[in-house]
N, C-alpha and C positions, 0 to 999 in steps of 0.2 A: 288812830285813836285821835280822840278830840279833847282838848281841855274844854272844861264846863265852866265858862263864865256867864252861862245864860239860864240861870234859875228859873227865871220869870218868862222866858221869852216862849211863845206858841204860835201856831201858824195852820192854817186851814188845810185838810187834805182832801176831802172829797173823792174819795178813790172806792172802787167794787172791792167788796171782801173776795179772796179767794180762797176756796175750800182746799184745794192741793196747791200749794205754791212752790218756790224755789230757793238762791246762791250767794262768796269773795275771793279769790285769785290763785297761785301757782307755784309747786316745785319739788325736786328731787334731792336726796343726798342719802350715800349709806351712813346708818347712823353711827357716831362716834360711841366711845364706849358709855353705858349708861350710868346714871348715878345710882350710888350705892343705895340711896334712899326710894329710889324709884321701882316700881314693881316691875317684875319681868315680865317680858311678853311670852304669849303663848307658844309653847312647842311647835303647834302648827301652822304658825306665823310665816309667810314667805319671807326669805330674806331679802334685803333690798340691795339691787344690782349696784355695783361699783361703777355707776355711769359718770363720774366726773373726771377731768382730767387734774392731774396734779398741779398746784399752783406753779406760776412761772418759776424758772431756776433762780431768778434775782430772788427770789424770798428765802430760798435755801442756801445762798452763797455764804461761805464763812465771813467774819467779820472783816478779814483782810483781802477779801476777794474784791476786785476790779468794779463789780457790779454793786457793790454794797448801798450805794446811795441811790440806787436807780429805783424810781417808784414800783411799789407792787404791783403786779399785774394779775388778772383772774381769767382763764381761758375756760370758754363756755365746752360743754361736749358737744360732740357731734353726733353720737348716736342718743336721740330722743326718745321718749316714751318707749321705754324697753318693757316696763312691766308695770301696769297702772296700781296694780294691789300694794305695790310696794311704796308708793309715794307717801310722804308725809305730809302734814302742815307745819309749817314754819312760823315761829312766834318772836317778835322783839319786846322786851320789857323796859320800863320807862328808866330802868336801872342799866340800860344798854346791853343787856344779856340776851343772845341768840339761842333760842330753845327750838327742839322739834317735838311734836306730836303726834302720836299714831291712834288715830279714831278707834279703830278693832278693839284695843285695850287700852285704852286711855292711857297712854304712858308718855312721860316727860322725858327729855333728854337734854342736859345742856351740852350745846355746841362750844361756846366760848364767849367772852366778852369782846365787842366791837370796840375798835379803836378808830372810830372816825375823826379825821381832822375838823370838826367843825369850827369856823373861825370864831364863832359868839360863844361856844361853850354849851350850847343848847343839848336838847335831850332828843330821842327819837320821838317821831310824831305819828307815822303810818309805814307800812311795808307791803310790798307786792313781790312776787316770786315768778319768774319766767319759765317755761319747761325745760331750760338748759341747764336749772339748778343756781342762777344767780339771782339772789335778794336786790331789790331797789328799796333802799330805806330815805324817807324823806325828813329831815329834822326841822325843828321847829324855827329854826333860822330860814328855812324854805331850800337850804343845799341837800342836792340829792347825791346818794353814793351806792355803790355796786358792793355788795358783801358776798362772799363765797359761802354758801351754807354748809360747807364740809368744813373749813378753817376758821371761819369767823373773821378772814382777812377783809378789810374796806379800803375801797379805793375811792378816790372823788371822781365825779363828773363834769363835763363841762354846762351842764344844766345852769341856766343862771335864773337865782330865785326872783319871782316877781313879775318875769319877761312877758308873760301873757294872762296871768291869772294871780290872785293872792298867793301870799307865801306858802302857806298851808293848805294839806288836801289829803283825801282819803285815795287809796289806789287799789286796782284789781286789773289783772291780764284777764283778756278773754280771747277765744279762739275766733279768728277771722272765717267766714263763711265763703267759699267761693261762688262763682255766678254760676257753675254747672251743678253744685252742691257735692262735690268731691274733690280728692286730692288734699294735699296739704296747703293750706292758704295762709299759714304762720298764725301770729296772735299781735293784739296790740295792748299796749298800756292804757288803761282809764285811769282817769283822775276825777274827783269831786272835791270843787272848789269850798273853800271857807271864808266868805268876805267877811268882814267885819266893817260896816259902815258907820257904826256906832260904836266907841270902845267898850269891848266886854259883851257886846249883843251881836249875835251873827245875823247875818242877811240870808237871803234864799241862794242856795247852793246852784253851781251850774256843772253840766259835763264838760269834760276836755279830753284830750290826749298828749300823749308825749312820746314822741318820736325816739326810740333807744338808739340809734345810730346817729342821728344829729342833735339830740337833745334839746330840740326846739319843741314848745307847746303849742297846741289848737285848742279852743272855746270851740264845741258843739253848739249847745244852746243851754239857755237856763233850765232847770226841771221843771217839769208840769204836769201834773199839780205841782205845788212848791213843797220841797223836803229840804231838811236843814241838816249840814254836815253829816252825810251820810258816809258809812264805810262800804267800800264794794269789794265783790267777789265775782269771777266769771267762771265759765266752763267749757270744756273742750267742746260742746256742741254751738257755742256761740252766743250762750245767754249770759246776760250781765243784771246783777242783783245790788241793791243796796239797803243797809241797816241802819235804823235811824229812829228817832223819836221827837215829839216836838218841843219838848223839856226834860229835865232830868227827872222830873216827877211823875212824868208819862210811860205809859208801857210803849215799848219798842215795838217795831214793825219790820218786817221784810218786803221790799218792793221789787217788783221787775222792771227794767229801764230798756227802753228802745235805744240803740247804740246811735241811731242815725239822728234821731229828734228829741233824745233825752224826755221825751214824754215816759210819765210813770203809769204804768198800765194796769197793776193788780197791787193787793196790799194783802198782807196777812199779819195780824195783830199777835204778839206773844205776852200773854198777860203776864203781870208779875215780873217781868224781866226789865229790869231799869239799867240804864247807860253807867250811872256813876260818873267817874272823873277821868277814865280811860275806857276804849273800846275798840274791839277787831272781830273780823267776821271772816268765815271760810266755807266753802262746799268741798264735801268730799263723800262719795259712796251714795249720792242720790240725799244726802242729808246736809242740812246746813248747823254750823257749830257757832256760836257767840261767844265772845271773851267779854266779860263786864267787870267793873270795879265798884261796885257798890260803896267801898269803905272808902275810896278816893285812892289818890296817887300814892303810892308805897305801900300799899295793902296788895292782898292777895286777889286774884281775878276768878271769879266764876265762870266754868266752862259749861253751857248749856246746849244740848242738840235738839233741833227741832226736825220732826221727820215727816215732810209732805205726805208720804204716801197712809199714813194713820194719823196725824195731825197732833201725836204726841209732842209733849215738852218736858224734857229730863234733864236734871244735873247729872252730868256726868265725871266731873273732877272740879278740883282747886289748882289753879295753876300757881306755878310759883312766881312771886313779883307781880308788878302791874303789867298786864298786857297791852301795847298800845299799836300793836298791828300785826297782821297775820297775812300769810301767803301761802297758797297750795298751788300746785301744777294744773294746768289746763289737760294735762294727761291723766290726772287723778280718775278714780271711777267714777262715773255718771249715774250708776245704780247700785 
């Protein structure tokens, strides 16, 4: 998500238009009970596999157990990528509610309200999800948390806000590509920074990475040509894409990003799609899904599908709450 203090800001793009374009991030979870108000999923939709380990036993301990004061833990599943068609897009709202979205049926399911111990009491800013089913949520304070997409349990990380780049950033996982083009080379969490050289006025963003083992950050390079406050999504084939606009009154665009150099190589404009005061981005099944809040924070978000294969732009749903982050597994369908 991006706060929107830059109503009058604009920047040059100078990019080549793309006829057939491309993708933001990753994650699985067996869906919890659907809301009574949510539409039923079609009978022929495959069941999502139970790929998550149960939360650490400390989370289930009785109140009088010795472990009751132990910090909650989230175990990652060992069996990854069991069924691409069962993956979901996960969303976080400015109201701290974790929601899943199943693109084939445009179905939302509320998972729960995250209770992250943010020391400054700020709200979620952006989110990405790894293929083991763990969401990474950064708050406006710059603190980074791990969240179970099965239970909404939230635990802090050792990431130090502002250590290598500005406090806030967009996020997305992208699969690594091995040197020989084969095998499982893992995935990397990419971030797009939100510098504010002048209060309320964002500067050019840069591409970076966060090591999710050590929680150290590394800057790759400024985006070139300039793009501002993009949200990111990646794919299982190693692609990385950004969703952005020069200012709140501009049409949005999807760009492809070179992960090694931060070069912005292609551009596809989405006419009539405006960022609003909160936005997110995901790739699933060969299509891009944007989540925008033209009514501002506190309003519902509009879900729009861009299909590169035919160039169609379709409004597919209205999301509950203001969506400020999205994540989808790099194991999600690529076509």
